[in-house]
DRENPA-3360 file (N, C-alpha, C; in nm, 2 decimals, always signed):
BEGIN
1 = MIAAALAF = +0.08/-0.12/+0.00/+0.00/+0.00/+0.00/+0.09/+0.12/+0.00 ~ +0.19/+0.13/+0.08/+0.28/+0.24/+0.09/+0.35/+0.26/-0.04 ~ +0.40/+0.15/-0.10/+0.47/+0.16/-0.23/+0.38/+0.22/-0.34 ~ +0.25/+0.17/-0.33/+0.16/+0.22/-0.43/+0.13/+0.37/-0.42 ~ +0.12/+0.41/-0.29/+0.09/+0.55/-0.27/+0.20/+0.64/-0.31 ~ +0.33/+0.59/-0.30/+0.44/+0.67/-0.34/+0.45/+0.70/-0.49 ~ +0.37/+0.62/-0.57/+0.37/+0.63/-0.71/+0.28/+0.75/-0.76 ~ +0.20/+0.81/-0.66/+0.12/+0.92/-0.70/+0.18/+1.05/-0.65;
9 = WTHDLDPV = +0.15/+1.16/-0.72/+0.20/+1.29/-0.68/+0.12/+1.34/-0.56 ~ +0.19/+1.39/-0.46/+0.13/+1.45/-0.34/+0.12/+1.60/-0.36 ~ +0.00/+1.65/-0.34/-0.03/+1.79/-0.36/+0.05/+1.87/-0.25 ~ +0.13/+1.96/-0.29/+0.20/+2.04/-0.20/+0.21/+2.19/-0.24 ~ +0.11/+2.23/-0.32/+0.11/+2.37/-0.38/+0.06/+2.47/-0.27 ~ +0.12/+2.58/-0.27/+0.09/+2.69/-0.17/-0.03/+2.77/-0.22 ~ -0.14/+2.79/-0.15/-0.25/+2.87/-0.20/-0.21/+3.02/-0.21 ~ -0.10/+3.06/-0.15/-0.06/+3.20/-0.15/+0.05/+3.21/-0.26;
17 = AFRFPAGW = +0.02/+3.29/-0.36/+0.11/+3.31/-0.47/+0.23/+3.40/-0.43 ~ +0.20/+3.51/-0.37/+0.31/+3.60/-0.32/+0.28/+3.64/-0.18 ~ +0.38/+3.62/-0.09/+0.37/+3.65/+0.05/+0.42/+3.79/+0.08 ~ +0.35/+3.86/+0.17/+0.39/+3.99/+0.21/+0.48/+3.97/+0.33 ~ +0.57/+4.07/+0.35/+0.66/+4.07/+0.47/+0.58/+4.06/+0.60 ~ +0.64/+3.99/+0.70/+0.57/+3.98/+0.83/+0.54/+4.12/+0.89 ~ +0.43/+4.13/+0.95/+0.39/+4.26/+1.01/+0.30/+4.34/+0.92 ~ +0.27/+4.30/+0.80/+0.18/+4.37/+0.71/+0.03/+4.34/+0.75;
25 = GLAGVHWY = +0.01/+4.23/+0.82/-0.13/+4.20/+0.86/-0.20/+4.11/+0.76 ~ -0.14/+4.09/+0.64/-0.20/+4.00/+0.54/-0.10/+3.90/+0.50 ~ -0.15/+3.78/+0.46/-0.06/+3.67/+0.42/+0.01/+3.70/+0.29 ~ -0.07/+3.76/+0.20/-0.02/+3.79/+0.06/-0.13/+3.78/-0.04 ~ -0.09/+3.76/-0.16/-0.18/+3.75/-0.27/-0.21/+3.60/-0.30 ~ -0.33/+3.56/-0.29/-0.37/+3.42/-0.31/-0.40/+3.39/-0.46 ~ -0.37/+3.26/-0.49/-0.40/+3.22/-0.63/-0.55/+3.23/-0.66 ~ -0.63/+3.22/-0.56/-0.78/+3.24/-0.58/-0.81/+3.37/-0.63;
33 = GLAYAAGF = -0.75/+3.48/-0.57/-0.77/+3.61/-0.62/-0.72/+3.64/-0.75 ~ -0.60/+3.58/-0.78/-0.54/+3.59/-0.91/-0.63/+3.53/-1.02 ~ -0.69/+3.42/-0.98/-0.78/+3.35/-1.08/-0.89/+3.44/-1.12 ~ -0.95/+3.51/-1.02/-1.06/+3.60/-1.06/-1.01/+3.71/-1.14 ~ -0.89/+3.77/-1.11/-0.84/+3.87/-1.19/-0.81/+3.83/-1.33 ~ -0.76/+3.71/-1.35/-0.73/+3.66/-1.48/-0.86/+3.64/-1.56 ~ -0.96/+3.59/-1.49/-1.09/+3.57/-1.56/-1.15/+3.70/-1.61 ~ -1.14/+3.81/-1.53/-1.19/+3.94/-1.57/-1.10/+4.00/-1.68;
41 = LVAAGLLG = -0.97/+3.98/-1.67/-0.89/+4.04/-1.78/-0.91/+3.97/-1.91 ~ -0.93/+3.84/-1.91/-0.97/+3.77/-2.04/-1.10/+3.82/-2.09 ~ -1.20/+3.83/-2.00/-1.33/+3.88/-2.03/-1.32/+4.02/-2.09 ~ -1.24/+4.11/-2.04/-1.23/+4.24/-2.09/-1.17/+4.24/-2.23 ~ -1.07/+4.16/-2.25/-1.00/+4.15/-2.38/-1.10/+4.09/-2.48 ~ -1.18/+3.99/-2.45/-1.27/+3.94/-2.55/-1.38/+4.04/-2.58 ~ -1.43/+4.11/-2.47/-1.54/+4.21/-2.50/-1.49/+4.32/-2.59 ~ -1.37/+4.36/-2.57/-1.31/+4.47/-2.66/-1.30/+4.42/-2.80;
49 = YWRRAGLT = -1.24/+4.30/-2.81/-1.22/+4.25/-2.95/-1.35/+4.23/-3.02 ~ -1.45/+4.17/-2.95/-1.58/+4.14/-3.02/-1.66/+4.27/-3.05 ~ -1.64/+4.37/-2.96/-1.71/+4.50/-2.99/-1.65/+4.57/-3.11 ~ -1.52/+4.57/-3.12/-1.46/+4.63/-3.24/-1.49/+4.56/-3.37 ~ -1.52/+4.43/-3.35/-1.55/+4.35/-3.47/-1.70/+4.36/-3.50 ~ -1.78/+4.43/-3.42/-1.92/+4.45/-3.45/-2.00/+4.32/-3.42 ~ -1.96/+4.24/-3.32/-2.03/+4.12/-3.29/-2.11/+4.13/-3.17 ~ -2.12/+4.24/-3.11/-2.19/+4.26/-2.98/-2.29/+4.38/-2.99;
57 = PLRSALDE = -2.38/+4.38/-2.89/-2.47/+4.50/-2.88/-2.41/+4.62/-2.82 ~ -2.28/+4.61/-2.78/-2.21/+4.72/-2.71/-2.18/+4.83/-2.81 ~ -2.21/+4.95/-2.78/-2.19/+5.06/-2.88/-2.06/+5.14/-2.85 ~ -2.00/+5.13/-2.74/-1.88/+5.21/-2.71/-1.80/+5.14/-2.60 ~ -1.68/+5.19/-2.58/-1.59/+5.14/-2.47/-1.66/+5.16/-2.33 ~ -1.74/+5.27/-2.32/-1.81/+5.29/-2.20/-1.91/+5.18/-2.17 ~ -1.98/+5.14/-2.27/-2.07/+5.03/-2.25/-2.00/+4.90/-2.20 ~ -1.88/+4.89/-2.27/-1.80/+4.77/-2.24/-1.76/+4.77/-2.09;
65 = STLLTAVM = -1.70/+4.88/-2.04/-1.66/+4.89/-1.90/-1.77/+4.88/-1.80 ~ -1.89/+4.94/-1.84/-2.00/+4.94/-1.75/-2.05/+4.79/-1.74 ~ -2.06/+4.72/-1.85/-2.10/+4.58/-1.84/-2.01/+4.50/-1.76 ~ -1.88/+4.52/-1.78/-1.78/+4.44/-1.71/-1.78/+4.47/-1.56 ~ -1.80/+4.59/-1.52/-1.81/+4.63/-1.38/-1.93/+4.56/-1.32 ~ -2.04/+4.56/-1.39/-2.17/+4.50/-1.34/-2.15/+4.35/-1.32 ~ -2.07/+4.29/-1.42/-2.05/+4.15/-1.41/-1.96/+4.11/-1.29 ~ -1.86/+4.20/-1.27/-1.77/+4.17/-1.15/-1.85/+4.18/-1.02;
73 = VGVIAGGR = -1.93/+4.27/-1.01/-2.01/+4.28/-0.88/-2.11/+4.16/-0.87 ~ -2.17/+4.12/-0.99/-2.26/+4.01/-0.99/-2.19/+3.88/-0.95 ~ -2.08/+3.86/-1.01/-2.00/+3.73/-0.98/-1.96/+3.72/-0.84 ~ -1.90/+3.83/-0.78/-1.85/+3.82/-0.65/-1.97/+3.82/-0.54 ~ -2.06/+3.91/-0.56/-2.18/+3.91/-0.46/-2.26/+3.78/-0.48 ~ -2.30/+3.75/-0.60/-2.38/+3.63/-0.62/-2.31/+3.50/-0.59 ~ -2.18/+3.49/-0.62/-2.11/+3.37/-0.59/-2.10/+3.35/-0.44 ~ -2.07/+3.46/-0.37/-2.06/+3.44/-0.22/-2.19/+3.41/-0.15;
81 = LGHVLLYA = -2.29/+3.49/-0.19/-2.42/+3.46/-0.13/-2.48/+3.32/-0.17 ~ -2.45/+3.28/-0.29/-2.49/+3.15/-0.33/-2.42/+3.04/-0.25 ~ -2.29/+3.06/-0.22/-2.22/+2.96/-0.14/-2.28/+2.95/+0.00 ~ -2.31/+3.07/+0.06/-2.37/+3.07/+0.19/-2.51/+3.01/+0.20 ~ -2.59/+3.05/+0.10/-2.73/+3.00/+0.11/-2.75/+2.85/+0.07 ~ -2.66/+2.81/-0.02/-2.67/+2.67/-0.07/-2.59/+2.57/+0.01 ~ -2.47/+2.61/+0.06/-2.38/+2.51/+0.11/-2.33/+2.55/+0.25 ~ -2.34/+2.67/+0.30/-2.28/+2.70/+0.43/-2.38/+2.78/+0.52;
89 = RAEFAADP = -2.50/+2.73/+0.52/-2.60/+2.80/+0.61/-2.56/+2.79/+0.76 ~ -2.52/+2.67/+0.80/-2.49/+2.64/+0.94/-2.36/+2.73/+0.98 ~ -2.27/+2.73/+0.89/-2.15/+2.81/+0.92/-2.18/+2.96/+0.93 ~ -2.27/+3.01/+0.84/-2.31/+3.15/+0.85/-2.39/+3.18/+0.98 ~ -2.47/+3.08/+1.02/-2.55/+3.11/+1.14/-2.46/+3.12/+1.26 ~ -2.35/+3.04/+1.26/-2.26/+3.04/+1.37/-2.16/+3.16/+1.37 ~ -2.14/+3.21/+1.25/-2.04/+3.32/+1.23/-2.08/+3.41/+1.11 ~ -2.18/+3.50/+1.12/-2.23/+3.58/+1.01/-2.12/+3.66/+0.94;
97 = LMLFRIWQ = -2.01/+3.69/+1.01/-1.90/+3.77/+0.94/-1.83/+3.69/+0.84 ~ -1.84/+3.56/+0.84/-1.77/+3.47/+0.74/-1.82/+3.51/+0.60 ~ -1.94/+3.57/+0.59/-1.98/+3.61/+0.45/-1.88/+3.70/+0.38 ~ -1.81/+3.78/+0.46/-1.72/+3.88/+0.40/-1.58/+3.83/+0.39 ~ -1.55/+3.72/+0.44/-1.41/+3.67/+0.43/-1.39/+3.58/+0.30 ~ -1.40/+3.65/+0.19/-1.40/+3.59/+0.06/-1.26/+3.53/+0.04 ~ -1.15/+3.59/+0.09/-1.02/+3.54/+0.07/-1.00/+3.40/+0.12 ~ -1.08/+3.35/+0.21/-1.07/+3.22/+0.26/-1.14/+3.11/+0.17;
105 = GGMASHGG = -1.19/+3.16/+0.06/-1.26/+3.06/-0.03/-1.41/+3.05/+0.00 ~ -1.48/+2.98/-0.09/-1.62/+2.97/-0.07/-1.70/+3.05/-0.17 ~ -1.71/+3.01/-0.29/-1.79/+3.08/-0.39/-1.86/+2.97/-0.47 ~ -1.99/+3.00/-0.49/-2.07/+2.90/-0.56/-2.10/+2.95/-0.70 ~ -2.07/+2.87/-0.80/-2.08/+2.91/-0.94/-2.23/+2.93/-0.97 ~ -2.32/+2.86/-0.91/-2.46/+2.88/-0.93/-2.51/+3.02/-0.89 ~ -2.46/+3.06/-0.77/-2.49/+3.19/-0.73/-2.43/+3.30/-0.82 ~ -2.31/+3.27/-0.87/-2.24/+3.36/-0.96/-2.32/+3.37/-1.09;
113 = FLGVLLAG = -2.38/+3.26/-1.14/-2.46/+3.27/-1.26/-2.58/+3.36/-1.23 ~ -2.65/+3.35/-1.12/-2.76/+3.44/-1.09/-2.72/+3.58/-1.08 ~ -2.60/+3.61/-1.02/-2.55/+3.75/-1.01/-2.52/+3.80/-1.15 ~ -2.47/+3.72/-1.24/-2.44/+3.77/-1.37/-2.57/+3.79/-1.45 ~ -2.67/+3.71/-1.43/-2.80/+3.72/-1.49/-2.86/+3.86/-1.45 ~ -2.86/+3.89/-1.32/-2.91/+4.02/-1.28/-2.83/+4.14/-1.33 ~ -2.70/+4.12/-1.34/-2.62/+4.22/-1.40/-2.66/+4.25/-1.55 ~ -2.69/+4.14/-1.62/-2.73/+4.15/-1.76/-2.86/+4.22/-1.77;
121 = VWFARRAR = -2.96/+4.18/-1.68/-3.09/+4.25/-1.69/-3.07/+4.40/-1.67 ~ -2.99/+4.43/-1.57/-2.97/+4.58/-1.54/-2.91/+4.65/-1.65 ~ -2.80/+4.59/-1.71/-2.73/+4.65/-1.82/-2.83/+4.67/-1.95 ~ -2.90/+4.56/-1.98/-2.99/+4.57/-2.09/-3.09/+4.68/-2.08 ~ -3.15/+4.69/-1.96/-3.25/+4.80/-1.94/-3.18/+4.94/-1.95 ~ -3.06/+4.95/-1.89/-2.99/+5.08/-1.89/-2.95/+5.12/-2.03 ~ -2.90/+5.02/-2.11/-2.85/+5.06/-2.24/-2.96/+5.04/-2.35 ~ -3.07/+4.99/-2.31/-3.19/+4.98/-2.40/-3.15/+4.89/-2.52;
129 = VDFFSVGD = -3.09/+4.77/-2.48/-3.06/+4.67/-2.58/-3.13/+4.54/-2.55 ~ -3.13/+4.45/-2.65/-3.20/+4.32/-2.63/-3.13/+4.24/-2.52 ~ -3.21/+4.20/-2.42/-3.15/+4.12/-2.31/-3.09/+3.99/-2.35 ~ -3.15/+3.92/-2.45/-3.09/+3.79/-2.49/-2.96/+3.81/-2.57 ~ -2.94/+3.92/-2.64/-2.81/+3.94/-2.70/-2.71/+3.97/-2.59 ~ -2.75/+4.04/-2.49/-2.65/+4.06/-2.38/-2.62/+3.93/-2.31 ~ -2.72/+3.84/-2.29/-2.70/+3.71/-2.23/-2.61/+3.63/-2.31 ~ -2.62/+3.63/-2.44/-2.52/+3.56/-2.53/-2.38/+3.61/-2.50;
137 = LLCAIAPA = -2.36/+3.74/-2.48/-2.23/+3.79/-2.46/-2.18/+3.75/-2.32 ~ -2.26/+3.76/-2.22/-2.22/+3.72/-2.09/-2.18/+3.57/-2.08 ~ -2.26/+3.49/-2.15/-2.22/+3.34/-2.15/-2.10/+3.32/-2.24 ~ -2.06/+3.41/-2.32/-1.94/+3.39/-2.40/-1.81/+3.43/-2.32 ~ -1.83/+3.51/-2.22/-1.71/+3.55/-2.14/-1.70/+3.47/-2.01 ~ -1.81/+3.40/-1.97/-1.81/+3.33/-1.85/-1.71/+3.21/-1.84 ~ -1.69/+3.13/-1.95/-1.60/+3.02/-1.94/-1.46/+3.05/-1.89 ~ -1.41/+3.16/-1.93/-1.27/+3.19/-1.89/-1.26/+3.20/-1.74;
145 = GLFFGRLA = -1.35/+3.27/-1.67/-1.35/+3.28/-1.53/-1.37/+3.14/-1.46 ~ -1.46/+3.06/-1.52/-1.48/+2.92/-1.47/-1.35/+2.84/-1.48 ~ -1.28/+2.85/-1.59/-1.16/+2.78/-1.61/-1.05/+2.82/-1.50 ~ -1.03/+2.94/-1.49/-0.93/+2.99/-1.39/-0.97/+2.96/-1.25 ~ -1.10/+2.97/-1.22/-1.15/+2.94/-1.09/-1.13/+2.80/-1.05 ~ -1.15/+2.70/-1.14/-1.13/+2.56/-1.11/-0.98/+2.53/-1.09 ~ -0.90/+2.60/-1.17/-0.75/+2.58/-1.15/-0.71/+2.62/-1.01 ~ -0.77/+2.73/-0.96/-0.75/+2.78/-0.82/-0.80/+2.68/-0.72;
153 = NFVNAELV = -0.91/+2.62/-0.75/-0.96/+2.51/-0.66/-0.86/+2.40/-0.64 ~ -0.79/+2.37/-0.75/-0.69/+2.26/-0.75/-0.57/+2.31/-0.66 ~ -0.52/+2.43/-0.69/-0.41/+2.48/-0.61/-0.44/+2.48/-0.46 ~ -0.57/+2.52/-0.43/-0.61/+2.53/-0.29/-0.64/+2.39/-0.23 ~ -0.63/+2.29/-0.31/-0.66/+2.15/-0.26/-0.80/+2.14/-0.20 ~ -0.90/+2.21/-0.26/-1.04/+2.21/-0.22/-1.12/+2.14/-0.32 ~ -1.24/+2.10/-0.28/-1.34/+2.03/-0.37/-1.27/+1.91/-0.44 ~ -1.21/+1.83/-0.36/-1.13/+1.72/-0.41/-1.22/+1.61/-0.47;
161 = GNPTSVAW = -1.16/+1.52/-0.54/-1.23/+1.41/-0.60/-1.24/+1.28/-0.51 ~ -1.31/+1.18/-0.57/-1.33/+1.06/-0.50/-1.20/+0.98/-0.50 ~ -1.18/+0.89/-0.40/-1.06/+0.80/-0.40/-1.05/+0.72/-0.53 ~ -0.93/+0.70/-0.58/-0.92/+0.62/-0.71/-0.77/+0.57/-0.72 ~ -0.75/+0.49/-0.81/-0.61/+0.44/-0.83/-0.57/+0.47/-0.98 ~ -0.63/+0.56/-1.05/-0.59/+0.59/-1.18/-0.45/+0.65/-1.18 ~ -0.38/+0.64/-1.29/-0.24/+0.68/-1.29/-0.22/+0.82/-1.26 ~ -0.31/+0.91/-1.29/-0.30/+1.05/-1.27/-0.36/+1.10/-1.14;
169 = AVIFPREG = -0.39/+1.01/-1.05/-0.45/+1.04/-0.92/-0.35/+1.13/-0.84 ~ -0.41/+1.21/-0.75/-0.33/+1.30/-0.66/-0.36/+1.27/-0.52 ~ -0.26/+1.28/-0.43/-0.28/+1.26/-0.29/-0.29/+1.41/-0.23 ~ -0.41/+1.43/-0.17/-0.43/+1.56/-0.10/-0.41/+1.53/+0.05 ~ -0.30/+1.57/+0.10/-0.27/+1.54/+0.24/-0.38/+1.57/+0.34 ~ -0.45/+1.68/+0.33/-0.56/+1.72/+0.42/-0.67/+1.62/+0.42 ~ -0.68/+1.54/+0.31/-0.79/+1.45/+0.30/-0.75/+1.30/+0.33 ~ -0.62/+1.29/+0.37/-0.58/+1.16/+0.41/-0.48/+1.10/+0.30;
177 = PEPRHPSQ = -0.43/+0.98/+0.32/-0.33/+0.92/+0.23/-0.38/+0.86/+0.10 ~ -0.52/+0.85/+0.09/-0.57/+0.79/-0.03/-0.55/+0.88/-0.16 ~ -0.51/+0.83/-0.27/-0.50/+0.91/-0.39/-0.64/+0.93/-0.44 ~ -0.67/+1.05/-0.50/-0.80/+1.09/-0.54/-0.80/+1.15/-0.69 ~ -0.92/+1.15/-0.75/-0.93/+1.21/-0.88/-0.90/+1.36/-0.86 ~ -0.82/+1.42/-0.95/-0.81/+1.56/-0.96/-0.93/+1.63/-1.02 ~ -1.05/+1.61/-0.96/-1.17/+1.65/-1.02/-1.18/+1.80/-1.05 ~ -1.10/+1.88/-0.98/-1.10/+2.02/-1.01/-1.05/+2.05/-1.16;
185 = LYEAFGEG = -0.95/+1.96/-1.20/-0.90/+1.97/-1.34/-1.00/+1.92/-1.44 ~ -1.08/+1.82/-1.40/-1.18/+1.78/-1.49/-1.28/+1.89/-1.51 ~ -1.32/+1.96/-1.40/-1.41/+2.07/-1.41/-1.36/+2.19/-1.49 ~ -1.23/+2.21/-1.47/-1.17/+2.32/-1.55/-1.18/+2.30/-1.70 ~ -1.17/+2.17/-1.74/-1.19/+2.14/-1.88/-1.33/+2.14/-1.92 ~ -1.42/+2.07/-1.84/-1.56/+2.05/-1.88/-1.64/+2.17/-1.87 ~ -1.61/+2.25/-1.76/-1.69/+2.37/-1.74/-1.63/+2.50/-1.79 ~ -1.50/+2.50/-1.82/-1.44/+2.62/-1.86/-1.38/+2.61/-2.00;
193 = LLPLLWVL = -1.28/+2.53/-2.02/-1.20/+2.53/-2.14/-1.29/+2.49/-2.26 ~ -1.36/+2.38/-2.25/-1.44/+2.33/-2.36/-1.55/+2.43/-2.40 ~ -1.63/+2.48/-2.30/-1.72/+2.59/-2.34/-1.66/+2.71/-2.40 ~ -1.54/+2.75/-2.35/-1.47/+2.86/-2.41/-1.44/+2.84/-2.56 ~ -1.38/+2.73/-2.59/-1.35/+2.70/-2.73/-1.48/+2.70/-2.81 ~ -1.59/+2.65/-2.75/-1.72/+2.64/-2.82/-1.77/+2.78/-2.86 ~ -1.77/+2.87/-2.76/-1.82/+3.01/-2.79/-1.73/+3.09/-2.88 ~ -1.60/+3.06/-2.88/-1.51/+3.13/-2.97/-1.54/+3.09/-3.11;
201 = VRLPRRLP = -1.59/+2.97/-3.14/-1.62/+2.93/-3.27/-1.76/+2.98/-3.31 ~ -1.85/+2.98/-3.21/-2.00/+3.00/-3.24/-2.03/+3.15/-3.25 ~ -1.97/+3.24/-3.16/-2.01/+3.38/-3.15/-2.00/+3.45/-3.29 ~ -1.90/+3.43/-3.37/-1.89/+3.50/-3.50/-2.00/+3.46/-3.60 ~ -2.07/+3.36/-3.57/-2.17/+3.31/-3.67/-2.30/+3.39/-3.66 ~ -2.31/+3.48/-3.57/-2.43/+3.57/-3.56/-2.56/+3.48/-3.55 ~ -2.57/+3.40/-3.44/-2.68/+3.32/-3.42/-2.80/+3.40/-3.37 ~ -2.92/+3.35/-3.37/-3.04/+3.42/-3.32/-3.01/+3.45/-3.17;
209 = PGRLAGEF = -3.06/+3.57/-3.12/-3.04/+3.60/-2.98/-3.09/+3.49/-2.88 ~ -3.00/+3.46/-2.79/-3.03/+3.36/-2.69/-2.98/+3.22/-2.72 ~ -2.95/+3.19/-2.85/-2.91/+3.06/-2.89/-2.77/+3.03/-2.83 ~ -2.67/+3.12/-2.84/-2.54/+3.09/-2.78/-2.55/+3.07/-2.63 ~ -2.63/+3.15/-2.56/-2.64/+3.13/-2.42/-2.70/+2.99/-2.39 ~ -2.80/+2.95/-2.47/-2.86/+2.82/-2.45/-2.76/+2.71/-2.47 ~ -2.68/+2.72/-2.57/-2.58/+2.62/-2.60/-2.48/+2.61/-2.49 ~ -2.43/+2.73/-2.44/-2.34/+2.73/-2.33/-2.39/+2.67/-2.21;
217 = LLLYSAGR = -2.51/+2.71/-2.17/-2.57/+2.65/-2.04/-2.59/+2.50/-2.05 ~ -2.62/+2.45/-2.17/-2.63/+2.30/-2.18/-2.50/+2.24/-2.17 ~ -2.40/+2.30/-2.24/-2.26/+2.24/-2.24/-2.20/+2.25/-2.10 ~ -2.22/+2.36/-2.03/-2.17/+2.38/-1.89/-2.24/+2.27/-1.80 ~ -2.37/+2.26/-1.81/-2.45/+2.17/-1.73/-2.40/+2.03/-1.74 ~ -2.38/+1.99/-1.87/-2.33/+1.85/-1.89/-2.19/+1.83/-1.83 ~ -2.10/+1.93/-1.85/-1.97/+1.92/-1.79/-1.97/+1.91/-1.64 ~ -2.06/+1.99/-1.58/-2.07/+1.99/-1.43/-2.12/+1.86/-1.38;
225 = IVSECFRS = -2.23/+1.81/-1.44/-2.29/+1.69/-1.39/-2.20/+1.57/-1.41 ~ -2.13/+1.56/-1.52/-2.03/+1.45/-1.54/-1.91/+1.47/-1.45 ~ -1.86/+1.59/-1.43/-1.74/+1.61/-1.34/-1.78/+1.57/-1.20 ~ -1.90/+1.60/-1.16/-1.94/+1.58/-1.02/-1.94/+1.43/-0.99 ~ -1.95/+1.34/-1.09/-1.94/+1.20/-1.06/-1.81/+1.16/-1.01 ~ -1.71/+1.24/-1.03/-1.57/+1.21/-0.98/-1.53/+1.29/-0.86 ~ -1.62/+1.38/-0.82/-1.59/+1.47/-0.71/-1.66/+1.42/-0.58 ~ -1.58/+1.44/-0.47/-1.64/+1.40/-0.34/-1.76/+1.49/-0.31;
233 = AQDGYVLG = -1.87/+1.43/-0.26/-1.99/+1.50/-0.24/-1.98/+1.57/-0.10 ~ -1.90/+1.67/-0.09/-1.88/+1.73/+0.04/-2.00/+1.81/+0.09 ~ -2.08/+1.85/-0.01/-2.20/+1.92/+0.03/-2.33/+1.84/+0.03 ~ -2.31/+1.71/+0.03/-2.42/+1.62/+0.05/-2.50/+1.59/-0.08 ~ -2.62/+1.53/-0.06/-2.70/+1.49/-0.18/-2.84/+1.55/-0.17 ~ -2.90/+1.57/-0.29/-3.04/+1.61/-0.29/-3.11/+1.53/-0.40 ~ -3.21/+1.45/-0.35/-3.29/+1.36/-0.44/-3.20/+1.26/-0.52 ~ -3.10/+1.21/-0.45/-3.01/+1.11/-0.51/-2.90/+1.17/-0.59;
241 = LTAGQFWT = -2.89/+1.30/-0.61/-2.79/+1.37/-0.69/-2.70/+1.45/-0.59 ~ -2.57/+1.47/-0.63/-2.49/+1.56/-0.54/-2.56/+1.70/-0.55 ~ -2.53/+1.78/-0.45/-2.59/+1.91/-0.44/-2.55/+1.99/-0.57 ~ -2.42/+1.98/-0.61/-2.38/+2.05/-0.73/-2.46/+2.00/-0.86 ~ -2.48/+1.87/-0.87/-2.56/+1.83/-0.98/-2.70/+1.88/-0.98 ~ -2.76/+1.87/-0.86/-2.90/+1.91/-0.84/-2.92/+2.06/-0.88 ~ -2.83/+2.15/-0.83/-2.85/+2.29/-0.86/-2.81/+2.33/-1.00 ~ -2.75/+2.23/-1.07/-2.72/+2.26/-1.21/-2.83/+2.23/-1.30;
249 = LPLGAFGL = -2.93/+2.15/-1.26/-3.04/+2.12/-1.34/-3.12/+2.24/-1.39 ~ -3.15/+2.34/-1.30/-3.22/+2.46/-1.35/-3.15/+2.53/-1.46 ~ -3.01/+2.53/-1.45/-2.94/+2.60/-1.56/-2.95/+2.52/-1.69 ~ -2.95/+2.39/-1.69/-2.97/+2.31/-1.81/-3.11/+2.33/-1.86 ~ -3.21/+2.34/-1.77/-3.35/+2.36/-1.82/-3.36/+2.50/-1.88 ~ -3.30/+2.60/-1.82/-3.30/+2.73/-1.88/-3.23/+2.73/-2.02 ~ -3.13/+2.66/-2.03/-3.06/+2.65/-2.16/-3.15/+2.59/-2.27 ~ -3.23/+2.49/-2.23/-3.32/+2.43/-2.32/-3.43/+2.53/-2.36;
257 = FLLWRARR = -3.48/+2.61/-2.27/-3.57/+2.71/-2.30/-3.52/+2.81/-2.40 ~ -3.39/+2.85/-2.38/-3.33/+2.95/-2.47/-3.32/+2.89/-2.61 ~ -3.28/+2.77/-2.62/-3.27/+2.70/-2.75/-3.41/+2.69/-2.82 ~ -3.51/+2.66/-2.74/-3.65/+2.65/-2.79/-3.69/+2.79/-2.84 ~ -3.66/+2.90/-2.76/-3.70/+3.03/-2.80/-3.63/+3.08/-2.93 ~ -3.50/+3.04/-2.94/-3.42/+3.09/-3.05/-3.42/+3.00/-3.17 ~ -3.51/+2.90/-3.17/-3.51/+2.80/-3.28/-3.54/+2.88/-3.41 ~ -3.48/+2.83/-3.52/-3.50/+2.89/-3.65/-3.63/+2.85/-3.71;
265 = PAE = -3.70/+2.93/-3.78/-3.82/+2.89/-3.84/-3.80/+2.78/-3.94 ~ -3.90/+2.69/-3.96/-3.88/+2.58/-4.05/-3.87/+2.64/-4.19 ~ -3.79/+2.58/-4.27/-3.77/+2.62/-4.41/-3.86/+2.54/-4.50;
% end
């Protein structure tokens, strides 16, 4: 058993990317924070490129920065509130101030989706543009943030996978000596990288409003549900599904609705 365990890589990555000198009062810059920054930077770059190419409803650089700011607020506020309401109610009841300690981790992608949706509704009304076109744009920039976020989960050794003996298994010391699936990397691919490649190909095709968003939500939902099969159900089960799978179902259903709404007329 010991010899077999030595064949697997033992996770020893530091969640802090850059440490501040002692006495500053803060540990340093965490990879988790850098992941969010990278996601927003990629989103800003894509928004600017697509706006200049005439592929978005954005009319100016001001529209671009306004939408990105709204998305940042929606992701952070929605992601944190979603985590507390869906997965950490008992922890919040014992310590309400934990809501604000974002640097310790704890963001729910489902809550982030809701926050981004509200940001899109607000922006569409403010700019007087079609909400579904804005939704397509939001779903086109979302995968980058999901990709970097899951990589940060891996660095932080959180949301670990189920025990396994596959050759690429990883030992997470906090979880014990058993090698486990690096499910965070599976999710980075299925929820982030694959949908990102999809939208990069699909957005320039000028699909009916809402169609790209529907495709993304279905692709994301499939990636999340499959990846959850390899992930430890740390948040328990709901109706026989992991909590993550269960709360993904409404996203998939909304994706189907968007595809139905954007269906092309019969020729």
